[in-house]
C-alpha positions in Angstrom: 86.9 75.6 -10.7 89.1 73.5 -12.9 89.7 73.5 -16.6 87.4 70.8 -18.0 88.1 70.9 -21.7 89.6 73.0 -24.5 87.8 73.8 -27.7 88.9 75.3 -31.1 85.4 76.5 -31.9 83.5 79.2 -29.9 80.1 77.6 -30.6 81.3 74.2 -29.3 82.6 75.8 -26.1 79.3 77.7 -25.6 77.3 74.5 -26.2 79.4 72.7 -23.6 79.0 75.6 -21.2 75.2 75.3 -21.4 75.3 71.6 -20.6 77.3 71.7 -17.4 76.0 72.8 -14.0 77.5 74.7 -11.1 80.0 77.5 -11.3 81.3 77.8 -14.9 82.9 80.0 -17.5 84.6 80.0 -20.9 87.8 81.9 -21.4 89.4 82.6 -24.8 93.1 82.4 -25.2 95.5 83.0 -28.1 97.8 80.1 -29.0 100.2 81.2 -31.8 97.7 82.5 -34.5 94.8 80.5 -33.2 92.2 81.3 -30.6 91.2 78.5 -28.2 88.4 78.4 -25.7 88.9 76.9 -22.3 85.9 75.6 -20.4 86.2 75.9 -16.6 83.7 74.4 -14.2 83.3 71.9 -11.4 85.1 68.6 -12.0 82.1 66.3 -11.3 81.2 63.0 -13.0 77.9 64.6 -14.0 79.6 67.5 -15.8 82.0 65.0 -17.5 79.1 62.9 -18.6 77.2 66.0 -20.0 80.1 67.0 -22.2 80.9 63.5 -23.3 84.3 63.1 -21.7 86.1 59.9 -20.9 83.7 57.7 -22.8 81.4 57.7 -19.8 78.3 56.7 -21.8 80.2 53.7 -23.2 81.4 52.8 -19.7 77.9 53.0 -18.4 76.8 50.5 -21.1 79.7 48.1 -20.3 79.0 48.2 -16.6 75.3 47.6 -17.1 76.0 44.6 -19.4 78.4 43.1 -16.7 75.8 43.5 -14.0 72.9 42.0 -15.9 
């Protein structure tokens, strides 16, 4: 498992946790006076796409336009 993303809000972290597949967990951590939530899971393209990382939806559109 790798750290996939960091969230400031517990609800955002829980929502992302429900979207990804495979082994996964959310861990809370205190940074100064703020609590952050780290999302751990499998570093797969599918999981990155599900949590909207790296603009993969935009990349898919661009690639599709180049092919067609």
